[in-house]
mmCIF file of the N, C-alpha and C atoms, coordinates in Angstrom:
data_MODEL
# 
_entry.id   MODEL 
# 
loop_
_atom_site.group_PDB 
_atom_site.id 
_atom_site.type_symbol 
_atom_site.label_atom_id 
_atom_site.label_alt_id 
_atom_site.label_comp_id 
_atom_site.label_asym_id 
_atom_site.label_entity_id 
_atom_site.label_seq_id 
_atom_site.pdbx_PDB_ins_code 
_atom_site.Cartn_x 
_atom_site.Cartn_y 
_atom_site.Cartn_z 
_atom_site.occupancy 
_atom_site.B_iso_or_equiv 
_atom_site.pdbx_formal_charge 
_atom_site.auth_seq_id 
_atom_site.auth_comp_id 
_atom_site.auth_asym_id 
_atom_site.auth_atom_id 
_atom_site.pdbx_PDB_model_num 
ATOM 1   N N  . SER A 1 1  ? 5.994   8.018  -1.648 1.00 0.00 ? 1  SER A N  1 
ATOM 2   C CA . SER A 1 1  ? 5.150   7.391  -0.736 1.00 0.00 ? 1  SER A CA 1 
ATOM 3   C C  . SER A 1 1  ? 3.864   7.905  -0.848 1.00 0.00 ? 1  SER A C  1 
ATOM 4   N N  . ASP A 1 2  ? 2.693   7.183  -0.816 1.00 0.00 ? 2  ASP A N  1 
ATOM 5   C CA . ASP A 1 2  ? 1.505   7.629  -1.184 1.00 0.00 ? 2  ASP A CA 1 
ATOM 6   C C  . ASP A 1 2  ? 0.928   7.867  0.077  1.00 0.00 ? 2  ASP A C  1 
ATOM 7   N N  . LEU A 1 3  ? 0.584   9.102  0.735  1.00 0.00 ? 3  LEU A N  1 
ATOM 8   C CA . LEU A 1 3  ? -0.074  9.511  1.766  1.00 0.00 ? 3  LEU A CA 1 
ATOM 9   C C  . LEU A 1 3  ? -1.633  9.212  1.821  1.00 0.00 ? 3  LEU A C  1 
ATOM 10  N N  . ARG A 1 4  ? -2.097  8.232  1.604  1.00 0.00 ? 4  ARG A N  1 
ATOM 11  C CA . ARG A 1 4  ? -3.516  7.882  1.647  1.00 0.00 ? 4  ARG A CA 1 
ATOM 12  C C  . ARG A 1 4  ? -3.519  6.550  2.187  1.00 0.00 ? 4  ARG A C  1 
ATOM 13  N N  . THR A 1 5  ? -4.874  6.195  2.861  1.00 0.00 ? 5  THR A N  1 
ATOM 14  C CA . THR A 1 5  ? -5.050  4.731  3.582  1.00 0.00 ? 5  THR A CA 1 
ATOM 15  C C  . THR A 1 5  ? -5.724  3.865  2.318  1.00 0.00 ? 5  THR A C  1 
ATOM 16  N N  . ALA A 1 6  ? -5.815  2.858  2.536  1.00 0.00 ? 6  ALA A N  1 
ATOM 17  C CA . ALA A 1 6  ? -6.547  1.665  1.542  1.00 0.00 ? 6  ALA A CA 1 
ATOM 18  C C  . ALA A 1 6  ? -7.838  2.229  1.048  1.00 0.00 ? 6  ALA A C  1 
ATOM 19  N N  . ASN A 1 7  ? -8.649  3.058  1.975  1.00 0.00 ? 7  ASN A N  1 
ATOM 20  C CA . ASN A 1 7  ? -9.905  3.574  1.636  1.00 0.00 ? 7  ASN A CA 1 
ATOM 21  C C  . ASN A 1 7  ? -10.016 4.997  0.768  1.00 0.00 ? 7  ASN A C  1 
ATOM 22  N N  . GLY A 1 8  ? -8.789  5.591  0.674  1.00 0.00 ? 8  GLY A N  1 
ATOM 23  C CA . GLY A 1 8  ? -8.617  6.729  0.101  1.00 0.00 ? 8  GLY A CA 1 
ATOM 24  C C  . GLY A 1 8  ? -8.438  7.865  0.978  1.00 0.00 ? 8  GLY A C  1 
ATOM 25  N N  . THR A 1 9  ? -8.735  7.896  2.404  1.00 0.00 ? 9  THR A N  1 
ATOM 26  C CA . THR A 1 9  ? -8.539  9.089  3.411  1.00 0.00 ? 9  THR A CA 1 
ATOM 27  C C  . THR A 1 9  ? -7.154  9.531  3.128  1.00 0.00 ? 9  THR A C  1 
ATOM 28  N N  . ARG A 1 10 ? -6.946  10.738 3.358  1.00 0.00 ? 10 ARG A N  1 
ATOM 29  C CA . ARG A 1 10 ? -5.570  11.438 3.240  1.00 0.00 ? 10 ARG A CA 1 
ATOM 30  C C  . ARG A 1 10 ? -4.950  11.278 4.482  1.00 0.00 ? 10 ARG A C  1 
ATOM 31  N N  . ILE A 1 11 ? -3.684  11.310 4.729  1.00 0.00 ? 11 ILE A N  1 
ATOM 32  C CA . ILE A 1 11 ? -2.780  11.070 5.765  1.00 0.00 ? 11 ILE A CA 1 
ATOM 33  C C  . ILE A 1 11 ? -2.006  12.403 5.668  1.00 0.00 ? 11 ILE A C  1 
ATOM 34  N N  . CYS A 1 12 ? -1.937  13.257 7.078  1.00 0.00 ? 12 CYS A N  1 
ATOM 35  C CA . CYS A 1 12 ? -0.883  14.428 6.854  1.00 0.00 ? 12 CYS A CA 1 
ATOM 36  C C  . CYS A 1 12 ? 0.421   13.997 7.051  1.00 0.00 ? 12 CYS A C  1 
ATOM 37  N N  . ALA A 1 13 ? 0.676   12.905 7.949  1.00 0.00 ? 13 ALA A N  1 
ATOM 38  C CA . ALA A 1 13 ? 2.094   12.503 8.426  1.00 0.00 ? 13 ALA A CA 1 
ATOM 39  C C  . ALA A 1 13 ? 2.039   11.152 8.961  1.00 0.00 ? 13 ALA A C  1 
ATOM 40  N N  . GLN A 1 14 ? 3.209   10.370 8.956  1.00 0.00 ? 14 GLN A N  1 
ATOM 41  C CA . GLN A 1 14 ? 3.220   9.003  9.706  1.00 0.00 ? 14 GLN A CA 1 
ATOM 42  C C  . GLN A 1 14 ? 4.628   9.223  10.531 1.00 0.00 ? 14 GLN A C  1 
ATOM 43  N N  . LEU A 1 15 ? 4.427   9.012  11.740 1.00 0.00 ? 15 LEU A N  1 
ATOM 44  C CA . LEU A 1 15 ? 5.688   9.010  12.605 1.00 0.00 ? 15 LEU A CA 1 
ATOM 45  C C  . LEU A 1 15 ? 6.234   7.626  12.701 1.00 0.00 ? 15 LEU A C  1 
ATOM 46  N N  . TYR A 1 16 ? 7.301   7.018  12.830 1.00 0.00 ? 16 TYR A N  1 
ATOM 47  C CA . TYR A 1 16 ? 7.648   5.727  12.973 1.00 0.00 ? 16 TYR A CA 1 
ATOM 48  C C  . TYR A 1 16 ? 8.568   5.540  14.344 1.00 0.00 ? 16 TYR A C  1 
ATOM 49  N N  . ALA A 1 17 ? 8.809   4.417  14.717 1.00 0.00 ? 17 ALA A N  1 
ATOM 50  C CA . ALA A 1 17 ? 9.049   4.115  15.837 1.00 0.00 ? 17 ALA A CA 1 
ATOM 51  C C  . ALA A 1 17 ? 10.690  3.813  15.767 1.00 0.00 ? 17 ALA A C  1 
ATOM 52  N N  . ASP A 1 18 ? 11.206  3.096  14.774 1.00 0.00 ? 18 ASP A N  1 
ATOM 53  C CA . ASP A 1 18 ? 12.359  2.672  14.305 1.00 0.00 ? 18 ASP A CA 1 
ATOM 54  C C  . ASP A 1 18 ? 12.990  3.754  13.185 1.00 0.00 ? 18 ASP A C  1 
ATOM 55  N N  . ASP A 1 19 ? 14.475  4.038  13.154 1.00 0.00 ? 19 ASP A N  1 
ATOM 56  C CA . ASP A 1 19 ? 15.188  4.767  12.435 1.00 0.00 ? 19 ASP A CA 1 
ATOM 57  C C  . ASP A 1 19 ? 16.361  4.064  12.319 1.00 0.00 ? 19 ASP A C  1 
ATOM 58  N N  . SER A 1 20 ? 17.086  4.251  11.112 1.00 0.00 ? 20 SER A N  1 
ATOM 59  C CA . SER A 1 20 ? 18.445  3.810  10.712 1.00 0.00 ? 20 SER A CA 1 
ATOM 60  C C  . SER A 1 20 ? 19.181  5.005  9.767  1.00 0.00 ? 20 SER A C  1 
ATOM 61  N N  . PRO A 1 21 ? 20.514  4.913  9.894  1.00 0.00 ? 21 PRO A N  1 
ATOM 62  C CA . PRO A 1 21 ? 21.144  5.810  8.962  1.00 0.00 ? 21 PRO A CA 1 
ATOM 63  C C  . PRO A 1 21 ? 21.078  5.327  7.667  1.00 0.00 ? 21 PRO A C  1 
ATOM 64  N N  . TYR A 1 22 ? 20.583  4.074  7.347  1.00 0.00 ? 22 TYR A N  1 
ATOM 65  C CA . TYR A 1 22 ? 20.517  3.603  5.872  1.00 0.00 ? 22 TYR A CA 1 
ATOM 66  C C  . TYR A 1 22 ? 18.960  3.760  5.396  1.00 0.00 ? 22 TYR A C  1 
ATOM 67  N N  . TYR A 1 23 ? 19.104  4.419  4.311  1.00 0.00 ? 23 TYR A N  1 
ATOM 68  C CA . TYR A 1 23 ? 17.871  4.798  3.879  1.00 0.00 ? 23 TYR A CA 1 
ATOM 69  C C  . TYR A 1 23 ? 16.650  3.556  3.617  1.00 0.00 ? 23 TYR A C  1 
ATOM 70  N N  . ASP A 1 24 ? 17.270  2.455  3.329  1.00 0.00 ? 24 ASP A N  1 
ATOM 71  C CA . ASP A 1 24 ? 16.476  1.306  3.010  1.00 0.00 ? 24 ASP A CA 1 
ATOM 72  C C  . ASP A 1 24 ? 15.830  0.317  4.222  1.00 0.00 ? 24 ASP A C  1 
ATOM 73  N N  . GLN A 1 25 ? 16.411  1.086  5.347  1.00 0.00 ? 25 GLN A N  1 
ATOM 74  C CA . GLN A 1 25 ? 16.041  0.444  6.853  1.00 0.00 ? 25 GLN A CA 1 
ATOM 75  C C  . GLN A 1 25 ? 15.346  1.728  7.729  1.00 0.00 ? 25 GLN A C  1 
ATOM 76  N N  . CYS A 1 26 ? 15.132  2.754  7.081  1.00 0.00 ? 26 CYS A N  1 
ATOM 77  C CA . CYS A 1 26 ? 14.546  3.801  7.904  1.00 0.00 ? 26 CYS A CA 1 
ATOM 78  C C  . CYS A 1 26 ? 12.946  3.576  7.855  1.00 0.00 ? 26 CYS A C  1 
ATOM 79  N N  . CYS A 1 27 ? 12.486  4.189  8.708  1.00 0.00 ? 27 CYS A N  1 
ATOM 80  C CA . CYS A 1 27 ? 10.879  4.365  8.973  1.00 0.00 ? 27 CYS A CA 1 
ATOM 81  C C  . CYS A 1 27 ? 10.284  2.873  8.763  1.00 0.00 ? 27 CYS A C  1 
ATOM 82  N N  . GLY A 1 28 ? 10.641  2.570  9.999  1.00 0.00 ? 28 GLY A N  1 
ATOM 83  C CA . GLY A 1 28 ? 10.021  0.951  10.248 1.00 0.00 ? 28 GLY A CA 1 
ATOM 84  C C  . GLY A 1 28 ? 9.569   1.137  11.579 1.00 0.00 ? 28 GLY A C  1 
ATOM 85  N N  . GLY A 1 29 ? 8.992   -0.303 11.947 1.00 0.00 ? 29 GLY A N  1 
ATOM 86  C CA . GLY A 1 29 ? 8.458   -0.511 13.293 1.00 0.00 ? 29 GLY A CA 1 
ATOM 87  C C  . GLY A 1 29 ? 7.113   0.231  13.257 1.00 0.00 ? 29 GLY A C  1 
ATOM 88  N N  . ALA A 1 30 ? 6.581   0.502  14.455 1.00 0.00 ? 30 ALA A N  1 
ATOM 89  C CA . ALA A 1 30 ? 5.070   0.846  14.605 1.00 0.00 ? 30 ALA A CA 1 
ATOM 90  C C  . ALA A 1 30 ? 5.121   2.337  14.249 1.00 0.00 ? 30 ALA A C  1 
ATOM 91  N N  . ALA A 1 31 ? 3.925   2.750  13.520 1.00 0.00 ? 31 ALA A N  1 
ATOM 92  C CA . ALA A 1 31 ? 3.725   3.849  12.816 1.00 0.00 ? 31 ALA A CA 1 
ATOM 93  C C  . ALA A 1 31 ? 2.541   4.574  13.442 1.00 0.00 ? 31 ALA A C  1 
ATOM 94  N N  . LEU A 1 32 ? 2.737   6.037  13.577 1.00 0.00 ? 32 LEU A N  1 
ATOM 95  C CA . LEU A 1 32 ? 1.600   6.779  14.203 1.00 0.00 ? 32 LEU A CA 1 
ATOM 96  C C  . LEU A 1 32 ? 1.006   7.416  13.209 1.00 0.00 ? 32 LEU A C  1 
ATOM 97  N N  . VAL A 1 33 ? -0.009  7.482  12.748 1.00 0.00 ? 33 VAL A N  1 
ATOM 98  C CA . VAL A 1 33 ? -0.650  8.139  11.620 1.00 0.00 ? 33 VAL A CA 1 
ATOM 99  C C  . VAL A 1 33 ? -1.351  9.358  12.251 1.00 0.00 ? 33 VAL A C  1 
ATOM 100 N N  . VAL A 1 34 ? -0.896  10.384 11.341 1.00 0.00 ? 34 VAL A N  1 
ATOM 101 C CA . VAL A 1 34 ? -1.481  11.982 11.709 1.00 0.00 ? 34 VAL A CA 1 
ATOM 102 C C  . VAL A 1 34 ? -2.607  12.477 10.688 1.00 0.00 ? 34 VAL A C  1 
ATOM 103 N N  . TYR A 1 35 ? -3.746  12.517 10.988 1.00 0.00 ? 35 TYR A N  1 
ATOM 104 C CA . TYR A 1 35 ? -4.754  13.027 9.782  1.00 0.00 ? 35 TYR A CA 1 
ATOM 105 C C  . TYR A 1 35 ? -4.795  14.353 9.616  1.00 0.00 ? 35 TYR A C  1 
ATOM 106 N N  . PRO A 1 36 ? -5.064  15.054 8.414  1.00 0.00 ? 36 PRO A N  1 
ATOM 107 C CA . PRO A 1 36 ? -5.168  16.521 8.522  1.00 0.00 ? 36 PRO A CA 1 
ATOM 108 C C  . PRO A 1 36 ? -6.022  17.002 9.268  1.00 0.00 ? 36 PRO A C  1 
ATOM 109 N N  . ASN A 1 37 ? -6.034  18.211 9.901  1.00 0.00 ? 37 ASN A N  1 
ATOM 110 C CA . ASN A 1 37 ? -6.503  18.877 10.685 1.00 0.00 ? 37 ASN A CA 1 
ATOM 111 C C  . ASN A 1 37 ? -6.682  18.209 12.173 1.00 0.00 ? 37 ASN A C  1 
ATOM 112 N N  . SER A 1 38 ? -5.768  17.187 12.443 1.00 0.00 ? 38 SER A N  1 
ATOM 113 C CA . SER A 1 38 ? -5.797  16.727 13.787 1.00 0.00 ? 38 SER A CA 1 
ATOM 114 C C  . SER A 1 38 ? -5.308  17.619 14.681 1.00 0.00 ? 38 SER A C  1 
ATOM 115 N N  . ASP A 1 39 ? -6.013  17.516 15.968 1.00 0.00 ? 39 ASP A N  1 
ATOM 116 C CA . ASP A 1 39 ? -5.452  18.303 17.061 1.00 0.00 ? 39 ASP A CA 1 
ATOM 117 C C  . ASP A 1 39 ? -5.347  17.370 18.252 1.00 0.00 ? 39 ASP A C  1 
ATOM 118 N N  . VAL A 1 40 ? -3.862  17.102 18.327 1.00 0.00 ? 40 VAL A N  1 
ATOM 119 C CA . VAL A 1 40 ? -3.368  16.151 19.255 1.00 0.00 ? 40 VAL A CA 1 
ATOM 120 C C  . VAL A 1 40 ? -2.179  16.826 20.013 1.00 0.00 ? 40 VAL A C  1 
ATOM 121 N N  . PRO A 1 41 ? -2.627  17.275 21.035 1.00 0.00 ? 41 PRO A N  1 
ATOM 122 C CA . PRO A 1 41 ? -1.493  18.018 21.783 1.00 0.00 ? 41 PRO A CA 1 
ATOM 123 C C  . PRO A 1 41 ? -0.518  17.217 22.562 1.00 0.00 ? 41 PRO A C  1 
ATOM 124 N N  . TYR A 1 42 ? -0.670  15.812 22.700 1.00 0.00 ? 42 TYR A N  1 
ATOM 125 C CA . TYR A 1 42 ? 0.238   15.097 23.423 1.00 0.00 ? 42 TYR A CA 1 
ATOM 126 C C  . TYR A 1 42 ? 0.332   13.919 22.656 1.00 0.00 ? 42 TYR A C  1 
ATOM 127 N N  . MET A 1 43 ? 1.439   12.962 23.066 1.00 0.00 ? 43 MET A N  1 
ATOM 128 C CA . MET A 1 43 ? 1.566   11.876 22.276 1.00 0.00 ? 43 MET A CA 1 
ATOM 129 C C  . MET A 1 43 ? 0.929   10.686 22.792 1.00 0.00 ? 43 MET A C  1 
ATOM 130 N N  . PRO A 1 44 ? 0.287   9.942  22.220 1.00 0.00 ? 44 PRO A N  1 
ATOM 131 C CA . PRO A 1 44 ? -0.433  8.516  22.689 1.00 0.00 ? 44 PRO A CA 1 
ATOM 132 C C  . PRO A 1 44 ? 0.440   7.596  23.632 1.00 0.00 ? 44 PRO A C  1 
ATOM 133 N N  . ARG A 1 45 ? -0.209  7.233  24.650 1.00 0.00 ? 45 ARG A N  1 
ATOM 134 C CA . ARG A 1 45 ? 0.261   6.400  25.538 1.00 0.00 ? 45 ARG A CA 1 
ATOM 135 C C  . ARG A 1 45 ? 1.309   5.508  24.867 1.00 0.00 ? 45 ARG A C  1 
ATOM 136 N N  . GLY A 1 46 ? 2.417   4.971  25.218 1.00 0.00 ? 46 GLY A N  1 
ATOM 137 C CA . GLY A 1 46 ? 3.553   4.214  24.577 1.00 0.00 ? 46 GLY A CA 1 
ATOM 138 C C  . GLY A 1 46 ? 4.418   4.961  23.552 1.00 0.00 ? 46 GLY A C  1 
ATOM 139 N N  . TRP A 1 47 ? 4.144   6.121  23.250 1.00 0.00 ? 47 TRP A N  1 
ATOM 140 C CA . TRP A 1 47 ? 4.951   6.948  22.104 1.00 0.00 ? 47 TRP A CA 1 
ATOM 141 C C  . TRP A 1 47 ? 5.867   7.775  22.648 1.00 0.00 ? 47 TRP A C  1 
ATOM 142 N N  . ALA A 1 48 ? 6.031   8.010  24.029 1.00 0.00 ? 48 ALA A N  1 
ATOM 143 C CA . ALA A 1 48 ? 6.739   9.116  24.494 1.00 0.00 ? 48 ALA A CA 1 
ATOM 144 C C  . ALA A 1 48 ? 8.410   8.622  24.247 1.00 0.00 ? 48 ALA A C  1 
ATOM 145 N N  . ALA A 1 49 ? 9.223   9.568  23.833 1.00 0.00 ? 49 ALA A N  1 
ATOM 146 C CA . ALA A 1 49 ? 10.428  9.614  23.463 1.00 0.00 ? 49 ALA A CA 1 
ATOM 147 C C  . ALA A 1 49 ? 10.680  8.274  22.401 1.00 0.00 ? 49 ALA A C  1 
ATOM 148 N N  . ARG A 1 50 ? 9.637   8.087  21.556 1.00 0.00 ? 50 ARG A N  1 
ATOM 149 C CA . ARG A 1 50 ? 9.705   6.948  20.568 1.00 0.00 ? 50 ARG A CA 1 
ATOM 150 C C  . ARG A 1 50 ? 9.704   7.382  19.179 1.00 0.00 ? 50 ARG A C  1 
ATOM 151 N N  . GLY A 1 51 ? 9.230   8.342  18.815 1.00 0.00 ? 51 GLY A N  1 
ATOM 152 C CA . GLY A 1 51 ? 8.927   8.731  17.430 1.00 0.00 ? 51 GLY A CA 1 
ATOM 153 C C  . GLY A 1 51 ? 10.320  9.174  16.990 1.00 0.00 ? 51 GLY A C  1 
ATOM 154 N N  . SER A 1 52 ? 11.036  8.708  15.834 1.00 0.00 ? 52 SER A N  1 
ATOM 155 C CA . SER A 1 52 ? 12.187  8.908  15.455 1.00 0.00 ? 52 SER A CA 1 
ATOM 156 C C  . SER A 1 52 ? 12.204  9.569  13.970 1.00 0.00 ? 52 SER A C  1 
ATOM 157 N N  . SER A 1 53 ? 11.258  9.238  12.977 1.00 0.00 ? 53 SER A N  1 
ATOM 158 C CA . SER A 1 53 ? 11.401  9.646  11.560 1.00 0.00 ? 53 SER A CA 1 
ATOM 159 C C  . SER A 1 53 ? 9.895   9.947  11.256 1.00 0.00 ? 53 SER A C  1 
# 
């Protein structure tokens, strides 16, 4: 996976809302992008107990 946005900005991680034991079905649904040097001490509204992979 290429961890860059369309404009070339680097991405540190992506947290996905949906998970599956099957590789081709994992990392789906909504994604929360984490950029390098981000300081996010809490999950944004709507993401509590939601990030899975």
